[in-house]
Structures are given as structure tokens and as C-alpha cells.
C-alpha positions in Angstrom: -48.8 -211.4 -2.7 -47.9 -213.2 0.1 -45.4 -211.5 2.8 -42.4 -213.9 3.7 -41.6 -215.2 7.1 -38.2 -214.9 8.2 -37.6 -217.6 10.8 -35.1 -216.5 13.1 -37.3 -213.4 13.5 -39.5 -215.4 15.4 -37.2 -216.0 17.8 -38.3 -214.8 21.2 -40.8 -213.1 20.1 -43.5 -214.8 23.0 -42.2 -211.5 25.5 -42.9 -209.0 22.6 -45.8 -209.9 21.4 -49.3 -208.8 23.7 -52.0 -210.8 22.4 -54.8 -208.8 23.8 -53.7 -206.2 21.3 -54.1 -208.1 18.2 -56.6 -206.5 15.7 -60.2 -208.4 16.1 -60.9 -211.1 13.2 -63.7 -208.6 12.9 -61.7 -205.7 11.6 -59.4 -208.0 9.9 -61.7 -209.6 7.6 -63.5 -206.1 7.1 -59.5 -205.4 5.8 -58.3 -208.3 4.4 -61.4 -209.5 2.1 -62.5 -206.1 1.3 -64.8 -206.2 -1.5 -63.5 -204.1 -4.2 -66.5 -201.8 -5.3 -64.7 -199.7 -2.2 -61.1 -199.7 -4.5 -61.9 -196.6 -6.4 -62.9 -194.8 -2.6 -60.0 -196.7 -0.8 -57.8 -195.1 -3.0 -59.1 -191.9 -2.8 -59.7 -192.1 1.4 -55.9 -193.0 1.5 -54.5 -190.1 -0.5 -56.8 -187.3 1.6 -54.9 -189.4 4.7 -51.7 -188.8 3.4 -52.5 -185.4 3.1 -53.8 -185.2 6.2 -50.5 -186.1 7.8 -48.7 -183.7 5.6 -51.2 -180.9 6.9 -50.6 -181.5 10.6 -46.7 -181.2 10.0 -47.4 -177.9 8.0 -49.9 -176.8 10.4 -47.4 -177.0 13.2 -44.3 -174.6 10.7 -46.3 -171.0 11.1 -47.5 -171.7 14.4 -44.1 -172.4 15.9 -42.1 -170.2 13.8 -44.5 -167.1 15.1 -43.5 -168.1 18.8 -40.3 -168.8 17.9 -39.7 -165.1 16.6 -41.8 -163.3 19.0 -38.9 -163.7 21.4 -37.2 -160.5 22.2 -33.4 -160.4 20.8 -31.0 -159.3 18.7 -28.6 -161.3 16.1 -25.2 -160.4 14.3 -25.3 -160.0 10.7 -22.8 -162.4 9.9 -21.3 -165.0 7.7 -18.0 -166.4 6.1 -18.0 -163.3 4.5 -17.1 -160.5 6.9 -19.4 -158.2 5.1 -21.3 -157.1 8.2 -18.7 -156.5 11.6 -20.0 -155.6 14.3 -23.5 -155.4 12.9 -26.5 -156.5 15.0 -29.8 -157.2 13.8 -33.8 -157.1 15.5 -35.3 -160.9 15.8 -33.0 -163.0 18.1 -30.9 -166.4 17.1 -29.9 -170.1 17.7 -27.0 -169.1 19.9 -24.2 -171.3 21.0 -23.5 -171.4 25.1 -24.0 -173.5 28.3 -26.5 -173.1 30.6 -25.7 -172.3 34.1 -25.0 -173.7 36.8 -28.2 -172.2 38.5 -30.5 -173.9 36.3 -32.6 -176.8 36.8 -31.5 -177.9 33.5 -28.1 -178.3 34.3 -28.7 -181.4 36.2 -30.4 -183.4 33.3 -28.6 -185.2 30.7 -28.6 -182.5 28.5 -25.4 -182.0 26.9 -23.7 -184.0 24.0 -20.1 -185.1 25.1 -19.2 -184.0 22.0 -19.7 -180.2 22.3 -16.6 -178.3 22.6 -16.0 -175.6 25.7 -18.4 -172.6 25.1 -17.7 -169.4 27.1 -20.9 -167.9 26.4 -23.5 -168.4 29.3 -27.2 -169.0 27.3 -29.8 -165.9 28.5 -33.5 -167.4 29.3 -34.6 -165.9 25.9 -32.0 -168.3 24.1 -32.5 -171.2 26.1 -36.3 -171.1 25.1 -35.4 -169.8 21.5 -33.2 -172.9 21.1 -35.1 -175.5 22.6 -38.3 -174.3 20.2 -35.7 -173.4 17.2 -34.6 -177.7 17.1 -38.5 -178.5 17.3 -39.2 -175.9 14.6 -36.4 -177.9 12.5 -37.7 -181.8 12.5 -41.2 -180.4 12.0 -39.8 -179.8 8.5 -38.0 -183.0 8.5 -41.6 -184.7 9.6 -42.8 -182.5 6.5 -40.4 -184.2 4.4 -41.4 -187.7 5.6 -44.8 -187.4 5.4 -44.9 -186.1 1.9 -42.5 -188.8 0.4 -45.1 -191.3 2.1 -47.8 -189.3 0.2 -45.8 -189.4 -3.1 -45.2 -193.4 -2.8 -49.2 -193.8 -2.6 -49.2 -192.0 -6.2 -50.3 -189.1 -4.9 -48.9 -185.5 -5.2 -48.5 -183.6 -1.7 -50.0 -180.2 -1.5 -48.6 -177.6 0.6 -51.3 -175.3 -0.1 -54.4 -177.5 1.2 -57.6 -175.8 1.3 -58.0 -177.3 4.8 -55.3 -174.8 6.1 -55.3 -172.0 3.6 -57.4 -169.9 1.7 -57.9 -169.0 -1.6 -55.6 -165.7 -0.8 -53.1 -167.7 1.1 -54.7 -166.4 4.5 -54.0 -169.4 7.2 -57.6 -169.6 8.4 -56.7 -172.4 10.7 -55.3 -169.9 12.8 -58.1 -167.4 13.1 -58.9 -167.6 16.8 -60.0 -171.5 16.0 -60.9 -173.9 18.3 -59.2 -177.0 16.3 -56.1 -178.6 15.4 -56.6 -179.8 12.2 -58.0 -183.1 11.4 -57.3 -183.7 15.1 -59.3 -182.2 17.8 -61.9 -179.8 18.5 -60.7 -178.3 22.3 -64.7 -178.0 22.7 -65.1 -181.5 22.6 -62.6 -182.3 25.6 -63.5 -182.9 29.1 -63.2 -180.7 32.0 -61.7 -182.8 34.3 -58.0 -181.9 34.6 -57.4 -184.5 36.2 -57.9 -186.4 32.3 -54.6 -184.8 31.8 -51.1 -186.4 31.8 -49.8 -185.5 35.5 -46.9 -183.2 33.8 -49.7 -181.3 32.0 -52.2 -181.1 34.6 -50.1 -180.0 37.3 -49.2 -177.1 35.1 -52.8 -176.2 34.1 -54.2 -176.1 37.8 -51.2 -174.0 38.8 -50.9 -171.1 36.2 -54.6 -171.5 34.0 -56.7 -171.1 37.4 -60.3 -171.3 36.2 -59.5 -172.5 32.6 -59.9 -176.3 31.2 -58.9 -177.5 27.3 -62.5 -176.2 26.3 -61.2 -172.5 26.5 -57.9 -173.4 24.1 -57.5 -171.2 20.9 -55.4 -171.4 18.3 -53.5 -167.9 17.4 -50.1 -167.6 15.6 -49.0 -165.4 18.1 -46.2 -164.7 20.8 -44.5 -167.5 22.8 -46.5 -166.5 26.2 -47.1 -169.6 28.5 -50.4 -170.2 27.0 -49.0 -170.7 23.3 -46.1 -173.1 24.9 -49.2 -175.3 26.7 -50.5 -175.3 23.1 -47.6 -176.5 22.0 -47.3 -178.5 24.6 -50.8 -180.6 23.9 -49.9 -180.7 19.9 -47.1 -183.0 21.0 -49.1 -185.2 23.6 -48.0 -189.2 23.8 -50.3 -191.2 22.1 -51.5 -192.5 25.2 -52.2 -189.2 27.1 -54.1 -187.7 23.9 -57.2 -190.5 23.8 -57.9 -189.7 27.7 -58.5 -185.7 27.1 -61.8 -186.3 24.4 -65.1 -185.9 26.8 -67.5 -189.1 26.6 -69.9 -188.3 24.5 -67.5 -188.1 21.7 -66.8 -191.4 22.0 -69.6 -192.8 21.6 -71.6 -193.5 18.4 -74.1 -190.4 16.9 -77.6 -190.7 15.0 -76.0 -191.8 11.9 -73.6 -194.8 13.7 -70.4 -193.2 13.8 -68.7 -191.6 16.5 -67.0 -188.0 16.4 -63.7 -189.4 17.2 -61.3 -192.7 16.9 -63.4 -194.1 13.9 -62.0 -197.5 12.9 -61.1 -197.5 8.9 -61.7 -197.9 6.1 -64.5 -196.3 6.0 -67.2 -197.5 3.7 -68.9 -194.6 3.9 -66.3 -192.6 1.9 -67.1 -191.4 -1.6 -64.1 -191.1 -4.6 -64.8 -187.3 -4.7 -63.9 -186.4 -1.1 -61.0 -185.1 -0.3 -59.0 -184.2 2.9 -62.0 -181.8 4.5 -64.1 -184.5 4.0 -62.3 -186.6 6.9 -63.6 -187.6 10.4 -61.9 -185.8 13.5 -59.0 -188.7 14.6 -58.9 -187.7 18.4 -55.2 -187.8 17.9 -52.0 -188.5 15.6 -51.8 -191.3 16.6 -55.1 -192.9 15.3 -54.8 -191.1 12.7 -51.7 -193.2 11.8 -53.3 -196.4 12.7 -56.2 -195.4 10.3 -53.3 -194.6 7.6 -52.2 -198.0 8.2 -55.4 -200.2 8.1 -55.8 -198.5 4.4 -52.0 -199.6 3.4 -53.2 -203.2 4.8 -55.9 -203.8 2.1 -56.6 -207.0 0.4 -59.8 -207.3 -1.7 -61.7 -210.2 -2.3 -60.3 -210.0 -5.8 -56.6 -210.9 -4.8 -55.5 -207.6 -5.5 -54.2 -205.1 -2.6 -54.1 -201.8 -2.8 -50.8 -200.9 -2.5 -50.7 -202.5 -5.5 -51.9 -199.5 -6.6 -48.2 -197.5 -6.0 -46.3 -195.4 -8.5 -42.6 -194.7 -8.2 -43.2 -191.2 -7.0 -40.3 -188.4 -7.0 -38.9 -189.0 -3.3 -36.9 -185.9 -1.9 -34.7 -186.4 1.2 -33.4 -182.5 1.9 -31.3 -183.7 5.3 -29.6 -186.7 3.9 -28.2 -185.6 0.7 -27.9 -182.6 -1.2 -27.8 -182.7 -5.0 -24.4 -181.4 -6.7 -22.8 -181.5 -3.1 -20.7 -185.0 -2.8 -19.0 -184.3 0.2 -22.2 -183.5 2.0 -22.6 -185.6 5.1 -26.5 -187.6 6.0 -28.1 -185.1 9.2 -30.5 -188.0 10.1 -28.3 -191.6 8.9 -31.0 -193.7 10.3 -33.9 -192.7 8.6 -34.4 -193.5 5.3 -36.1 -190.1 3.9 -36.7 -191.4 0.4 -38.8 -194.7 -0.1 -37.4 -195.8 -3.9 -35.1 -198.2 -3.6 -34.6 -201.5 -5.3 -36.9 -204.1 -3.5 -36.1 -208.1 -4.0 -38.6 -209.7 -6.4 -41.7 -211.3 -3.6 -41.1 -208.9 -0.8 -42.3 -205.6 -1.8 -44.9 -205.7 0.1 -42.5 -206.6 3.5 -39.9 -204.0 2.6 -42.3 -201.2 1.5 -43.9 -201.4 4.6 -40.9 -201.6 6.9 -40.1 -198.6 5.1 -43.4 -196.6 5.9 -43.4 -197.7 9.6 -39.9 -196.5 10.3 -40.9 -193.5 8.8 -43.8 -193.1 11.4 -41.5 -194.7 13.9 -39.3 -191.3 13.1 -42.1 -188.8 13.3 -44.0 -190.5 16.0 -40.3 -190.6 18.5 -39.3 -187.2 18.0 -42.7 -185.3 18.2 -46.4 -185.9 18.2 -47.9 -189.2 18.6 -45.4 -191.3 20.6 -46.1 -195.0 21.1 -48.1 -195.7 18.0 -46.2 -197.7 16.0 -45.7 -200.3 18.9 -49.7 -200.5 18.7 -49.6 -200.6 15.2 -47.0 -203.4 15.1 -49.1 -205.1 18.0 -52.1 -205.4 16.2 -50.6 -206.9 12.9 -48.3 -209.1 15.5 -49.3 -212.1 13.5 -47.3 -210.8 9.9 -44.3 -210.7 9.4 -43.3 -207.3 8.6 -44.8 -206.7 12.4 -42.9 -209.2 14.2 -39.7 -208.1 12.1 -40.2 -204.2 13.5 -41.3 -205.2 17.1 -38.2 -207.2 17.3 -36.1 -204.1 16.4 -38.6 -202.3 19.0 -37.4 -203.9 21.5 -34.4 -205.0 20.7 -33.1 -201.2 21.1 -32.0 -200.0 24.8 -35.5 -198.7 26.7 -35.9 -195.3 26.3 -36.5 -192.8 29.4 -39.7 -190.9 28.5 -39.7 -188.6 26.5 -36.3 -189.2 24.8 -35.8 -189.6 21.1 -33.9 -192.9 20.1 -30.1 -192.5 18.8 -31.0 -193.8 15.2 -34.0 -191.4 15.4 -31.2 -188.3 16.7 -29.1 -185.8 14.2 -25.6 -186.6 13.8 -23.9 -184.6 15.5 -20.7 -184.1 13.1 -23.0 -183.9 10.5 -24.6 -180.5 11.6 -21.6 -178.8 12.4 -20.3 -179.8 8.7 -23.8 -178.1 7.7 -23.6 -175.5 10.4 -19.8 -174.6 10.7 -18.8 -172.2 13.2 -15.5 -171.7 15.3 -15.5 -173.3 17.6 -19.3 -174.2 16.8 -22.7 -172.3 15.4 -25.5 -171.3 16.7 -27.9 -173.7 15.1 -25.8 -176.5 15.2 -25.1 -176.5 19.1 -28.9 -175.8 19.4 -29.7 -179.0 17.6 -27.1 -180.9 19.7 -28.1 -179.9 23.0 -31.5 -181.0 22.3 -31.4 -183.6 19.9 -31.6 -186.5 22.4 -35.3 -184.8 23.9 -38.4 -185.0 22.2 -40.5 -182.3 21.3 -42.9 -182.8 24.3 -40.1 -182.5 26.9 -38.7 -179.7 25.1 -42.1 -177.8 25.0 -42.6 -179.0 28.7 -39.0 -177.0 29.5 -39.7 -174.3 27.2 -43.5 -173.4 29.5 -40.9 -173.8 33.0 -38.5 -171.2 32.0 -41.4 -168.7 30.5 -43.8 -169.2 33.5 -40.6 -169.0 36.1 -38.5 -166.4 34.7 -41.2 -164.0 32.9 -41.8 -162.4 36.8 -41.2 -159.0 37.5 -38.2 -160.0 39.7 -36.0 -161.2 36.9 -34.3 -158.7 34.5 -31.8 -158.9 32.3 -30.9 -162.0 30.4 -32.4 -163.8 33.8 -35.5 -162.6 32.3 -38.2 -164.3 29.6 -39.2 -161.6 27.1 -40.9 -161.2 24.1 -40.9 -158.0 21.6 -44.4 -157.5 22.5 -43.3 -156.7 25.7 -40.4 -154.7 24.7 -43.2 -152.5 23.3 -45.8 -152.5 25.8 -42.3 -151.3 27.7 -41.8 -147.9 25.9 -39.1 -149.0 24.5 -37.0 -146.8 21.6 -34.8 -148.3 19.6 -31.0 -146.7 19.6 -27.9 -147.4 18.0 -25.9 -149.4 20.2 -28.6 -152.4 19.7 -27.7 -152.5 16.2 -23.8 -151.4 16.4 -22.0 -152.0 20.0 -19.2 -150.3 19.8 -17.4 -146.9 19.4 -17.1 -147.0 15.9 -19.3 -148.6 12.8 -16.7 -150.7 11.7 -19.0 -152.1 8.9 -19.5 -149.0 7.3 -16.1 -147.8 7.2 -15.1 -151.1 5.6 -18.4 -151.0 2.9 -19.3 -147.1 1.8 -22.6 -148.6 0.1 -23.8 -150.1 3.7 -26.6 -147.2 5.1 -25.4 -145.9 8.5 -26.3 -147.1 12.4 -28.1 -143.9 12.7 -29.8 -144.2 9.3 -31.0 -148.0 10.0 -31.9 -146.7 13.9 -34.3 -143.8 12.5 -36.2 -146.5 10.2 -36.9 -148.6 12.6 -38.4 -145.9 15.1 -40.1 -144.0 12.4 -42.0 -147.9 11.7 -44.1 -147.3 15.0 -44.0 -143.5 15.6 -47.3 -143.3 15.3 -50.4 -145.1 15.5 -50.9 -144.4 11.8 -47.5 -145.9 10.8 -47.4 -148.6 13.4 -50.8 -149.8 11.4 -49.3 -149.4 8.3 -46.4 -150.7 8.6 -48.2 -153.9 10.8 -49.9 -154.6 7.3 -47.4 -154.1 5.0 -45.0 -156.4 7.2 -48.2 -159.0 7.8 -48.5 -159.1 3.9 -44.7 -159.6 3.2 -44.9 -162.9 6.1 -48.0 -164.3 4.4 -46.5 -164.0 0.6 -42.8 -164.6 1.7 -44.8 -168.1 3.3 -46.8 -168.5 0.2 -43.5 -168.2 -1.8 -42.5 -171.0 0.4 -45.4 -173.1 0.1 -46.1 -172.7 -3.6 -42.2 -173.8 -4.3 -42.9 -177.2 -2.5 -45.7 -177.5 -4.5 -43.2 -177.3 -7.5 -40.9 -179.4 -5.8 -42.8 -182.2 -4.9 -44.4 -182.1 -8.0 -41.3 -182.7 -10.1 -41.0 -179.4 -11.3 -37.7 -178.3 -9.6 -35.6 -180.1 -7.9 -34.1 -177.3 -5.5 -35.5 -177.7 -2.0 -36.6 -174.1 -1.2 -34.8 -174.4 2.3 -32.8 -171.0 2.5 -36.8 -169.8 1.8 -37.6 -171.2 5.6 -35.0 -169.3 7.3 -35.8 -166.0 5.1 -40.1 -167.2 6.5 -38.1 -166.8 9.2 -36.6 -162.9 8.6 -40.0 -161.8 7.5 -42.2 -162.8 10.7 -39.0 -162.0 13.2 -38.9 -158.1 10.9 -42.6 -157.4 11.8 -42.7 -157.9 15.3 -39.4 -156.1 16.7 -41.1 -153.4 14.8 -44.2 -153.4 16.1 -44.5 -155.6 18.6 -47.3 -157.6 17.3 -47.7 -161.5 15.8 -48.1 -161.1 11.7 -51.6 -161.7 10.6 -51.2 -164.6 8.7 -54.9 -165.0 8.7 -56.0 -162.1 6.2 -54.4 -163.4 3.1 -52.5 -161.3 0.1 -53.8 -160.2 -3.0 -53.6 -162.3 -6.1 -50.6 -161.7 -8.9 -52.6 -160.5 -12.2 -52.4 -162.1 -15.4 -49.6 -160.3 -17.6 -48.3 -157.8 -15.5 -45.0 -157.2 -15.1 -43.8 -156.5 -11.8 -40.7 -155.2 -10.1 -38.5 -156.0 -7.7 -37.5 -153.2 -5.5 -38.0 -149.4 -5.4 -38.2 -147.0 -8.7 -37.6 -150.5 -10.6 -40.8 -150.4 -12.5 -41.0 -150.9 -16.1 -44.3 -150.4 -17.0 -44.7 -147.1 -14.4 -42.9 -144.2 -13.8 -41.9 -143.0 -9.8 -43.0 -145.9 -8.1 -42.7 -146.8 -5.3 -42.0 -150.5 -3.6 -43.5 -153.5 -5.1 -46.5 -154.8 -3.7 -46.7 -157.1 -1.0 -47.8 -159.8 -3.5 -44.7 -159.7 -5.1 -42.1 -160.1 -1.8 -40.5 -163.4 -1.0 -37.6 -164.3 0.6 -35.8 -167.2 -1.9 -34.9 -167.7 -5.3 -37.4 -170.2 -6.6 -40.3 -168.7 -4.7 -40.7 -165.8 -6.4 -43.2 -165.9 -9.1 -42.0 -164.5 -12.2 -39.0 -163.0 -14.8 -38.1 -158.8 -13.0 -39.0 -160.2 -9.3 -35.6 -161.5 -8.4 -33.3 -159.4 -5.5 -30.7 -160.1 -3.2 -27.2 -160.9 -3.5 -27.0 -164.6 -4.2 -26.5 -164.2 -7.9 -27.8 -167.1 -10.0 -26.3 -167.8 -13.2 -28.5 -167.5 -16.3 -29.0 -170.7 -16.7 -30.9 -173.9 -14.7 -29.2 -175.7 -11.7 -27.1 -174.3 -8.6 -28.4 -173.5 -5.2 -30.8 -171.1 -3.9 -28.6 -170.7 -0.8 -24.8 -169.5 -1.8 -23.0 -167.6 -3.7 -21.1 -170.1 -5.7 -23.0 -170.2 -9.1 -20.6 -170.1 -12.3 -20.8 -168.0 -14.5 -22.7 -164.8 -16.7 -24.8 -164.1 -13.7 -28.5 -163.3 -13.2 -29.0 -159.5 -12.7 -31.1 -158.7 -9.5 -34.7 -157.3 -10.8 -33.6 -158.1 -14.5 -33.7 -161.9 -14.2 -36.0 -163.6 -17.0 -37.9 -166.1 -15.2 -38.5 -166.9 -11.8 -36.0 -169.7 -11.2 -33.1 -167.6 -12.9 -33.1 -164.8 -10.3 -31.8 -163.7 -6.9 -33.9 -163.2 -3.7 -35.3 -161.8 -1.0 -37.8 -158.7 -2.5 -37.9 -155.9 -2.1 -33.8 -155.4 -1.3 -32.7 -154.6 2.1 -30.2 -151.5 1.6 -28.2 -153.6 3.5 -27.1 -156.0 0.9 -24.3 -156.6 -0.2 -22.7 -158.9 -2.6 -20.9 -161.5 -1.2 -17.7 -163.4 -2.6 -17.6 -164.6 -5.8 -15.9 -168.1 -7.2 -14.7 -166.0 -10.4 -12.0 -163.0 -9.7 -14.1 -160.5 -12.3 -17.9 -161.3 -12.2 -20.5 -160.3 -14.8 -24.4 -160.1 -15.0 -26.3 -160.8 -18.1 -28.8 -158.1 -19.2 -32.4 -158.1 -20.6 -34.6 -155.7 -22.1 -38.3 -156.8 -21.5 -41.1 -155.9 -24.4 -44.6 -156.3 -25.2 -47.6 -157.4 -24.3 -46.4 -160.6 -23.3 -43.3 -159.1 -21.8 -40.9 -161.3 -23.8 -37.5 -160.2 -23.2 -34.2 -160.3 -25.0 -30.4 -160.1 -24.1 -28.6 -156.3 -23.8 -25.3 -154.9 -23.5 -24.5 -153.2 -20.6 -24.0 -149.6 -21.7 -20.4 -149.0 -20.6 -18.9 -145.1 -20.7 -17.3 -145.8 -24.5 -20.2 -147.4 -26.1 -22.8 -146.1 -25.0 -25.2 -146.5 -27.4 -25.1 -150.8 -28.1 -28.1 -150.7 -26.3 -29.6 -152.7 -29.1 -31.6 -156.2 -28.5 -28.7 -159.1 -29.6 -29.7 -162.4 -31.1 -27.8 -164.6 -28.2 -26.2 -163.4 -25.0 -23.1 -164.2 -26.4 -23.2 -161.3 -28.3 -23.9 -158.8 -25.1 -21.2 -156.8 -23.1 -22.1 -158.1 -19.7 -22.0 -155.7 -16.4 -19.3 -156.3 -14.2 -19.9 -155.8 -10.5 -17.5 -156.9 -7.4 -18.0 -157.9 -4.1 -19.2 -155.5 -1.5 -20.7 -153.5 -3.7 -24.5 -152.8 -2.8 -26.9 -154.9 -4.7 -30.1 -152.5 -4.8 -27.3 -150.0 -6.7 -26.4 -152.5 -8.8 -29.8 -153.6 -9.3 -30.6 -149.7 -10.3 -27.8 -150.2 -13.0 -29.3 -153.1 -14.3 -33.0 -151.8 -14.7 -31.8 -148.4 -16.0 -29.7 -150.1 -18.6 -32.8 -152.8 -19.4 -35.2 -149.6 -19.0 -33.0 -147.5 -21.7 -32.4 -144.8 -18.9 -28.8 -144.3 -19.6 -28.0 -140.4 -20.9 -26.7 -141.5 -24.3 -24.4 -138.5 -23.9 -22.5 -139.0 -20.4 -23.5 -142.4 -19.7 -25.1 -141.5 -16.9 -28.0 -142.8 -15.3 -30.4 -141.5 -12.6 -30.3 -141.1 -9.5 -32.2 -143.9 -7.8 -35.0 -142.8 -5.2 -33.9 -142.2 -1.3 -34.1 -145.1 0.5 -37.3 -146.2 1.8 -37.4 -147.3 5.8 -39.0 -150.4 5.2 -35.9 -151.5 3.2 -33.7 -150.0 6.0 -35.2 -152.4 8.3 -35.4 -155.4 6.5 -32.1 -157.7 7.1 -29.5 -158.6 4.5 -29.6 -162.4 3.6 -27.1 -164.1 5.1 
């Protein structure tokens, strides 16, 4: 299949093309006249590299998230519902505000001209949080782009790869490892600090005296200056990344292959190899170079590797939301989905432009910047590369470590997606950082941490983490959770626990070494289970089993990581993993609500999750974002219509609420119906079958018999502001036959557990 030559594109190429960078004839023959006997192995290898690209992005998400939520601070519990006026909760959040005049960052082109005037002066912690938060969100975009590329190659992306995660969903890649998966072993780095980029070298010499890159280890821990340096190195440019490996690891070994920067395609690869068998690439940029070499393969039988494609599942969460015709594209310059009609005879040409644009977006915002130009220069004699080079060079020359305008998020779309008055914290954080690449943001992060961690700074001028707060002997007090003279939220909603109750619970969870250890273990398992729910939901999402992206589960995962930091001052243990759920067991959603045992407490940690769709089975749905009893709807809203699925009484995983166990502070938000109702089910038999039942109203206390269909039953009413646990308890008592047939009353629920008091509500 010959690619078309666009004569208009050839104009002006002499000033653009660098002949010295063109691929050698020998290497080109290996790619463009490849023996077809390698075809099966090549298909296997390109899929492995595609999975490695996914792993590299996924690797950063829990790592950055753990550091992000270690930053000390509180956030207000609130949304448009107004259910929690005056209440604050442990854990910082993205904050709208301005950089103070005495900050070095004030002199930069840091602000968008379109940001409204803001009254709040950002603290050092808020500045750091906003920057890392913006990177965290873009890593999810990169994960989507890498996943769509893999899917376009006929390969179903996996988000539970053994290269990162063990069989118990523990993240072994964070177990004090010297490795960036697939890329680099820090023990192989050159000890000569002058090989580092000047910016990193100067910080290393000034603040990490006596250390070298060989000493670095990967742990999911607090955002210290050491961790900020690790983040900075992950996001190094392609040019700088190649310089830091010791020369002996760049030479061929006994097998004739170098440990790093091996040229693709790999003749030694076999069809049964997986991503765990890949060589270390040395840099993220080189990984994409190898990826691209495979996409360029033409065999000696006249076929192409790209001909192995299928029309796959494609996702574009940042630019399109199913069922929301008014949704504005956050990244109109990035084509998230690679599925589109291609003109006859131009399939490879147009597809390569789409693929290279995605790589360009990933590496321009983050790690590996510069590799796309190198790929195109190597193949500058082909028309797709010429087209891309013209596009690269017609754009305004970028300042170092800035993002091309077309790869920046659209400000009006962010303000639409994250509404606020005058602007929300999330929109403000992303708009303020949209022009800076990840390297620059982490450089600013490192500078702030180094400068403002000194003892001479205090209050909002000091950088501190939850580890610092606990080490200094601080204890919770009610003014942290409810500044002011009255508990406005409790007065408005009597179902809410009082501030004194929550304060006592937070202190109880770390009062003794034993309680601290138990709390840390539980919240660690909660974090692992929540992230497991997220990654397995992503597996289902990209395999086509569901069309619902678990976006709110991302935020919910952050809540579970944050509460571990806030209650213990320790990072959640993401390495140990969590026990699997047993087949055939009907687990319960919350305290005291078991359908199979009496007098039980909270559900086991392997059931904890943060989002509908990330729970594993029936009876495990929790929070106030209720879902209808039929498929569809959004897991991040309360807009489901029709009869709802009751918390702790849902009939399958995608038809329930979220956030298990249920926070004692979780209230139902407003509902689209004036008198919303819930369908109840009872569970029976060895296979835990279910049948619809009626709600036992005071005048129909004996109507608990099963019905042929939900249409024949009496649903259970509820209203805005009701405590979710209270409604869940009513549903559970009805479903489990605990309603007193004489009086219509139900048993008193168990005394609320400190864990449920500490957990924030989903908002």
C-alpha cells in the first residue's frame, strides 16, 4: 500500500528536514523488507510495547496521587446541593486563588488572561497541590490516548498488568524499587551528576549532597523534596534522559544486545512473550521510537503490520460524554478516538498522522518531549512524516518546557465541566498550569518544597505534609472541621453526625499505637481495594463491557488515600495487596447489613470501593448518587430517573450506588422527581438469586412476599437530605425480613463506627 505524496507538503521542506537524522539504509531494510516469518512475533511485540506505554502512564497515577494527597490541608464539603454548609474535611483539594506578589512564580507568564479576579491568596501548600493535581489529571488523559492506540492495534488494553501489580492487586512497582517500569534501573545511572540537565544537576548538588541517581528508589510516599526529584526525573525530556545511563550499559553484552536503547524490531522476540519480557528502553522517547518502528513494518510478502488492525473500542472521556450533547471538548486539538472514516487508499497515511499526533500530545505535555520530531526526521522521506514536520515547524517556536496551544485544555470547557463562582478550584488549577509541561511543574514543585520547608516559615507560608502534622503531635479539634460558632450543617440536617462526634472519631483512630496500626492497615486495604475497583472497571470499560468511564472513582480513590494520610500521617501501603473476594459469597455494603451473618460490623476491606461500577457484585452499592434499577446513567451524578436502586440492596454491580462503607455524613442530594422511590430486592438460595419485594409500609406490614415483577411491588420512598445509611438500613431490614409484622418497626442500627465517621461523603 503506497502512501500518497502531497506535493504542497514538499514546499519548504529543505529548511525543515535534517538528513543526518534519517534512518540508515540498513535499518530501513530490516523494517521495510522484513521476513514474513517474523509476523506473529512482531504482532506480539507491538502489542507488548503498546501495553508498556499504558503501564508507563498508569504507573504514575497512584504514585502522583499518593504524593498529592500527602499535602496537609482541609477542603470544604460542598457542591451545588448545599447539604454541608460550614463543614470541612481532612485533605487538601484544588483551590481557586492567586499567587502572592512575593512569589518567584508571579513574574512568569503563569496566568491565563481569561481568569476572573480572585480574592484568595494561595498558600504554599495550595500552590503545590494545584500544580501536581493538573499533572495528575493529564496523566489520565495520557492513559486514555495510550489505551486507544493499543486498542487500534487490535489489542485490549489491560490496567492490571503483572509488570505493575501482583495477583492480590498490590503495586509491587512501588516496593522500594530502583526501577521506572520498562524504562530505567536507577542503579545503571552514571554517578557523574554533570550528565544531568543543568536544572536537575544544580538541585541535586545543592540539596542532595553525597547522593547520586543510583540511590533513587520508587516508593508511593509523601511529597518530599526527594519524591519531587523522582517525579522530575520521570518527566525528563528525551534528550536529557539519554545522557544519564552509564556507558557500559549502552554497549552490546554477551548476547550481542545492549541493556538499553536496543533498536526495534527485535528478531529474538517470540509470539508467547509478554510486556514483562521487553528490554529496558532507557527513555520513554525510545519506547515510542521502537513502537513506531513496528508500525512502519512491511513484509517481503507485500503485507504490512498495520494490516493486522481491527476496528476496536475507542474512548474519549475528555472530549465526549455519552448522553451529554452539551458537553464541551476539553482538548479539541487532540483526537482522542482513532476511529473515523479514512479515504480509500490513504488508510496508513491518515492513521499514522492520528497516531503520531497522540504521541505528540503525550510527550509534549509530559515525559519524552522531542521524540516526535526525531521519529519524523528518521522517516522524513515518507509523506506522513513530511506532513507532520510541516505542522511541527509552522507552529510558533515553543519556549522550553511549555505546551503547544493545541495540546492545552480549553479554558471555557474546564469552567463548564467544573462550575464555580467565579471559578472552581479544579478549573483554576488546570488553567493556571496549562501552558507548562510536567517537567516544569515538578521543577516549580521542587523549588517550593525546598524553599518553604524551612523552620523559619509557618502557617500558609510553610510547606508541610500530614506526616509533618502528626510528627509535631497535633490532634484534631472541632474548629478544623467546622470553623465558626454554630454547626449550620447539623442544624439543617439532623441526620448528620455532630462535629464533636467526627472529631472524637478522628482522634480515636490514632489514639494508641495499636489503633494507629489497625487504622493504617484498614485504610491501606481500603485504598488498594478502591484502586483495584478502578483498574478493573477500566478493564471492563476498554473491553467494551461498559460505556461508563469510572471518572468519579478517580476522585474517590483520592479520598481514600487522603483519609489514610490525615488519620495516621502515613502513606497507605499499596504494595501488600488485598485478599480476593470468595466466589458465591454475598458480601454486604456497610455496618451491620449482612444478609448471611448476624451482628457483623463493617464489610471486609476487599469490598471497599468508591464508585458505582467499581463495586464487584450485588448488595455492595453504597452512596447517595443513586442509580436506577436499569442500565445507563452517570456514576457521577444524582440525575438517574425512574425507580432507583437502594443502597446495600442493589441487584448487580452496575446497578448500585457507590462508596462502601457508607460515610456517616453521606446525605442524598436533590433528585429529579418530586417524590423519588427505591425498588427493594431480597436475596435467596446458594447462588444468591434476587426477587423484587414491596416496602413494608405501616398499613401493609405483611406485604413482604416476592412478586413476579417490580411493577407489582410498593417501592420505598426517600428524600433529599436523608442519611444514606438510614435509608440503606431500612432497605436492608425490609430485604432481610427484619420488619416487625405487628408494629411495622425495624431494629435499631448499630452504633456508628469511627471509620464511617471519619470517611468523607461523596460530593
